[in-house]
N, C-alpha and C positions, 0 to 999 in steps of 0.2 A: 369588358375585354377590350373593346375598340378603344376606349380611353386609355386604356393600360398600354395597348399597342402603340398609340400615337404619342404616348409619354417616352417610350422607348426611342422612338424616331417619328417625328411629325409630319413626314413625308408619304404621301399615297402616290404609288405608281399606276398611271392610267394607261393601259395598253391598248388603245384604239387601233383595230387593224390587225392585231396579232393573229397568226394562223396557229392552229393546234399543233402541227409539227414543230413549231419554235417555241412553244409556251414554256416547256420544261427548262431549257437552256437559257431562256430570257429571265425566267423566274429565279433560277439558281444565281445568276450575277447579280440580280436585285437584292435577293436576300444577303448574299455575301457582302454587299455594300452597305446593308443595314437597314434596308426596307423591311417593314413588318406588316404593310397593308398594301395589296396589289388587286386592281380592278380591271376586269375584262368588260369593256362596253358592249351591250349586246347587238350593236350594230357592226360587230367584228364578224369575220368568217367563222361559223360554226363556234360561236362563244360558249355554249355549255360544255362542248368537249375540252376547250382550253381551260375552263374553270375547274373541271374535273381533273384534268391532267396536273394543273398547279396544286389543287388541294392534295393530290395523291403524291405529289413529288417534294412538297416543302414541309418543313417541321411545323408542328401545331402552333407555335407562337406567331406564325405569320397568317394573318387573316386573308381570305381570298374573297372578293367580293364581285358584284356585277354593277356596271354602270349603264347609263342611259336606259334605266328600267321605266317603262312607260305605262304599263298595264298591271293590273293585280295578279292576272293569271300567270304573268312572267315570274312573279315573286316564287311561286311554288316550283317552278322550273329551275330557278336558280338554286333553290334549297335542295332539290333532287340531285343536282349536280355537284353539291358539296360547298355551294356558297354561302358565306356567312354575313356579307354586308350588302345592303341595297343602296346604291348611289343614284340619284336622279338629278336630271337638270332642271327639274320643276319641283313643285310641292304639293302635288295632287293627294288629298286625304285619303282617296280609296287606296292608292298604292301605299302609302304610309301605314294604314290600318291592316293591310294585307301581310305586309312585312312584320308589324308588330305581333300579329297573330300566329305568324310562323316562327316567332322566336328569333328573328334575324336583327342585325343591326342597322340603323338607318342613318343616312346621310343625304337628305334632301337639298335641291338647290333653292336659294332664296335670293331675291333682288329688292326686297322692300321689308322694312321692320314688321309690317303687317303679316307678310309670308313667314317671317322668322318666328314671330310669336305663335303662329298658328301651327307650324311644324313642331315646335317645342311642345305645345298642347298635345299634339298627336304621338308624341313619345320620341321625337328625333334626338339622336344621340349626339351628333355633331351637325353643324350646319355648313353647307358649301356655298360660299359667296361666289356667284357665278352670274356673268363673267367678270372677273377681277380687274381686267384692264379697262373696263368701263366704269367701274366702282370707285376704285382707288382707296388708299389707306385711310384718307379723312372719314369714309362711311364707316369703316371698321371701327374707328376710335368713337364715332358718334353712338353707333349701334350698341357697342359693348358698355356705354354709359347707361343705358336702360335695359338691356337684357338681363336675364337673370345671372347672378354671379357664377362663375364657372362654365358659362356657355362657351364652347369650342366653336370658333368661326374660322373656317379654312378657305382662304381665297384659291380659285381655281381659273386658269385661263391666262395666258402671257407671263407665267412665272419663270423667272431665270434665276441662277445663283448670284447674278449682280442685283436684282431687284427686290430680293426678299427682305433686305434689311428695314426698309420702310415700312413694310406690312408688319413685321414683328414688332418695330417700335410702336406701332398703332395698336398692337394687342393680339395679332394673330398668333395662334399656337401650333400652326402647321399649314400645310399647303397640298393641293392635288397637281400632280405634274403630268402633262399630257405630251403634245408633240416636241416639247423641249428635252424630254427624257427619251421617248420612243416614237418612231414613225415607221411605217411599214417599209421594208426594204433595208433597213438599218441591220449591220451585222451584230453578233453578240458582243464582240469586242467594243464596238461603238457605243452599245447600250451600257455596257460596263463603265466605260470611261465617263460617259454623262452622268451615271448613277453616282459614280465616286465625287464627280464634282459638285453635285447637288448636297450629298450627304457632308462633304467637307465644309461647304458653305453654312449648311445647317447647324453642324456642331459648333461653329464659331458663334453663331447668333443664339443658340440655345444654352 
């Protein structure tokens, strides 16, 4: 289902710092713009409430996930709040196994081929190339030459509507979008405008 959602739109919204009282409105404009995967990092204010709000207010074809998941015990809290995707900045096998056991989708962060292969062996659905601004498109092209066919490698970090082209040309099938899309203090209209710009750029590339 995660791969299906990303096939509809390869962009993942990362709402670091979002508050529960703004989650529904922001989620709505992201959905209307075309986003089908939305992530609330766990270092946001009261993240589980935001996850619960998003899951309760958006259609079923929009997957809600948690980011910056660092501990196995957080996986159960995410699931209890209605979260469906576990996103990590790293590739801790204990967290991956907990997420797999809970029946959730997995998107671990990887920065080396060794981490990438290990994460896939633990059942990762997609791989988050993080931080993308340090790695660059050449890394994606090199990795995809050796990773299993069909591996989804999503750059995260420093992605703008203007620099997506080089990553797509290298084989990226989607992106995680953080502060370029949402930062605490933005109005809903600002988020909507940025979301539309990203989706417009993605449609041209895909």
